C-alpha angles and dihedrals in degrees: 000000000000124000111253113209093191091062090046090053091049090050089046091054094046095046093046089066088068097049087103091058092050093047092045092056094044098044095043090050091048093052093047090046093049092056095045094039092051090052092050092047093050092047090052093043093055091039096230107203118257094351097064097055091045091052091047090055093047092050092049092051096044094049088068096050116096114236091233090063091050092053093048093045093050090048095050094044091048093047091055102035109027096082090049091051091045093052092048089052092044092240122158092212117102132192093254088059094045118114106241090209088081092057089054090046091051091053093045090047089057090052090046094049094051093049094041091054090054093046091051092047091054092046093049090051088060091061109092116245091227090070090059090051091048092050091049091049092060091050103261117159121230090260092052091048091053093047100041104028113018106040099040089058099035099049098062089049093050100045096091090051092048090050088054089049091052090051089050090051091051091054094042090053087074086078089065087084086075089072094044097266112148109219134145094294096043093047092052091047092051089051091050092052090063094061103012091240096136098154093060091048094049092049088053091052091048090053092051093048091047091052093048091048091050092052092048092049094049092045091051090051092053092047092048092051092048094048092046091053091049091050092049091051090050092053095049 
């Protein structure tokens, strides 16, 4: 069976209409994960009693759970419990009216939070301890140390890793089709089911993911260079 470029182009056109859905899921999950991951990393950095060991255990466990299981578990739990929760809260919304995109985002956010916390921990470890002591000696509070010393140095270091995380989230968003979300991958697969030309459709999807990854990588490089220059000027 020969490869038909015309079918690949048609699949490429159809799938490209859903790039926005794919990026929305990935970027939203990244932002949510950044906030939660930063909180986890700071709690573990300052070794908050009781909470830090618990979070360490949770992170260790969740790192070994495949994202596909998280998506399916959230879907099944929501399908059984959402209507009960909605009725108890006197909401009019029901599970059948719920946008499945948010289930996918919740699962991806969990993946993002776990990875973000580890990225932040590694970046924080690169900041010399003497700088914490110096900041404390001039009367800075913990919040001021985080805002003026820790984050400005940790963020430029962590940008390449966060760009890799965003690329991973973009690729993982293809699993959202399991809960009836139509994204780039699902759109191409639906197109392929009409003519059974799956190879052409999958090549089209690969091209789209490659282009998105390339844009993210180049954008991260520019952002890293800009933040590094700003940090160097601030230290002069």
